[in-house]
PATOR-135159 format. One line per 8 residues: number of its first residue (from 0); for each residue x, y, z of C-alpha. Coordinates in steps of 0.02 Angstrom, whole numbers, plus 50000, padded with zeros to 5 digits. Each point is the difference from the previous one (the first is absolute). Example, Ala and Ser with C-alpha at 12.3 -4.5 7.8 and 13.67 -1.06 7.14 Angstrom:
residues 2
0) 50615,49775,50390 ~ 50069,50172,49967 $
//
This chain:
residues 100
0) 57178,55930,55594 ~ 50150,50035,50108 ~ 49952,49896,50151 ~ 50133,49958,50128 ~ 49931,49826,50037 ~ 49934,49874,49873 ~ 49812,49979,50011 ~ 49976,50146,50118 $
8) 49959,50178,49949 ~ 49980,50147,50114 ~ 49870,50126,49947 ~ 50140,50119,49950 ~ 50090,49867,49896 ~ 49837,49954,49914 ~ 49958,50179,49952 ~ 50180,50039,49950 $
16) 49999,49849,49884 ~ 49837,50057,49920 ~ 50073,50174,49974 ~ 50156,49930,49916 ~ 49889,49903,49881 ~ 49888,50151,49970 ~ 49850,49901,50062 ~ 49859,50070,50105 $
24) 49898,49840,50021 ~ 50010,49812,49995 ~ 49909,50009,49833 ~ 50139,50112,49931 ~ 50131,49878,50066 ~ 49914,49854,49914 ~ 50002,50097,49836 ~ 50187,50032,50022 $
32) 50048,49818,50031 ~ 50016,49949,49815 ~ 50121,50144,49969 ~ 50101,49952,50155 ~ 50009,49819,49942 ~ 50055,50059,49828 ~ 50141,50100,50079 ~ 50070,49838,50071 $
40) 50032,49939,49822 ~ 50144,50125,49997 ~ 50153,49904,50061 ~ 50068,50146,50102 ~ 49834,50030,50089 ~ 49982,49814,50030 ~ 50175,49990,50075 ~ 49965,50147,50115 $
48) 49833,49924,50052 ~ 50079,49828,50027 ~ 50138,50070,50111 ~ 49876,50107,50098 ~ 49877,49856,50022 ~ 50130,49882,50068 ~ 50080,50124,50120 ~ 49826,50056,50055 $
56) 49945,49819,50028 ~ 50143,49954,50116 ~ 49966,49987,50184 ~ 50091,50129,50106 ~ 50183,49958,50024 ~ 50000,49861,49868 ~ 50112,49995,49847 ~ 49888,49881,49903 $
64) 49817,49955,49985 ~ 49906,49859,50081 ~ 49979,49865,49866 ~ 49811,50014,49987 ~ 50010,50188,49980 ~ 50137,49987,49867 ~ 49900,49875,49899 ~ 49843,50106,50013 $
72) 50095,50153,49942 ~ 50079,49907,49852 ~ 49831,49936,49945 ~ 49924,50173,50015 ~ 50140,50094,49913 ~ 50046,49873,49867 ~ 49816,49971,49962 ~ 50004,50167,49911 $
80) 50120,49926,49873 ~ 49919,49827,49997 ~ 50174,49929,50030 ~ 49982,49816,49951 ~ 50130,49940,50125 ~ 49927,50086,50153 ~ 49913,49846,50070 ~ 50153,49892,49968 $
88) 50112,50130,50083 ~ 49888,50010,50153 ~ 49995,49810,50013 ~ 50190,49990,49984 ~ 50023,50129,50138 ~ 49876,49911,50114 ~ 50093,49836,49981 ~ 50177,50068,50009 $
96) 49996,50160,50106 ~ 50074,49920,50157 ~ 50132,49900,49906 ~ 50107,50152,49960 $
//
């Protein structure tokens, strides 16, 4: 929706996001969600969303994500594709992230 900070929306950001989605109510947004999820099946849209989500999720001044946030984002984004290795990947990263 174009928010500057993850999890926080100003009134202006909220309404601007609704306008971009051509929604005038929460009910209209709920109806639009299946189409938005379907768009993520397109590899180019998914890549753009993935890059945006991770840069948006970083704390100010950080180059990478906090581990818990990264794992949450992977599970959220890769859940769309039902990636069978997602849980194994997240477990691997949890075990090995400080060894690099």
